[in-house]
C-alpha positions, 0 to 999 in steps of 0.5 A: 500500499506504501508503494502505492501512495508513493507512486501516486505521490510522485505522479502528482507531484510531477504533474504539478511541476509540468503545469508550473513548468508550462506557466513559467514557459508559456509564451504570451505577447506583449506590446511596446510603443515609441516615437521620436521627432527629427527636425528638418528632415522630410519623412521619405529621407527618414523612411529611406534610411530606415528601410535600408537594412544596411543602416541597421548596424549603425541604428542598432547596436546589437546587430553583428552580421547580415545577409538579405535572402531575398528582395521584391518590388519597386521604390513605392512598395518592396518586400525583402527577407533578411537573415540577421546576427545579434547578440544580447545587449545585456548579456553580450556573450549570448547571440541569437539568429533571426529572419525577418520579413520586411514589406515596405511601403509609401503613400503620398502622405505616410511611409511604413515598415512593417515587418515580422521577425523570428529570433531564435537562441540556440537555433531552437528557442525561437520567439516572433514579434511583429513591428509597424514603423511609421514616418509622417509629417507633423504640423511643424512642417521642417519635422518628422514623426517616427512611430513604432508599434511592436508586439513581441513574443517572450515566456512569462518566466523571461518577461523582464529580460525580454522588456529590457532587450526590446526597450534597450533596442528601440531606445538605440534605434530612435537614439541613433537615429536622431543623431544620424539626422542632427549631424547630417544637417550641421 
């Protein structure tokens, strides 16, 4: 009888452990919004600079290398896929690999860069993120508003780390974008 009780306890413990592990590792989506205003820049100029992924190594200090896999379209609407390697900002010795699909389009008033990223750590632990970046004129004719909305996936147990990583990268991109256009016009 004691063996049976021990097996039941072991089974219950295993079930509780699996449930707790599932709750900690379950992926959920989080949202992040950021913006910057650029002086003396046209929306198309800022949009073109950000849409060219070769500039991303300057804007985002975590990107190490990249390779454009495919590209199609024209100036008003083009798409490309890029594979890039980056390190984590707070743990630089860890790197991950991502494949991102970009959809870059322009209307007469608004310019968009939409992207979907699949980022993998150790080539097996993968998370998705979706970004929409918008470039518009403000009431001040010499000013451009760059807005970015991101929805990113993260396990509950790593939510603080994911948030710090997203915040660091987005702040760096917006700061470096602003610096690029300040130096360009000075």
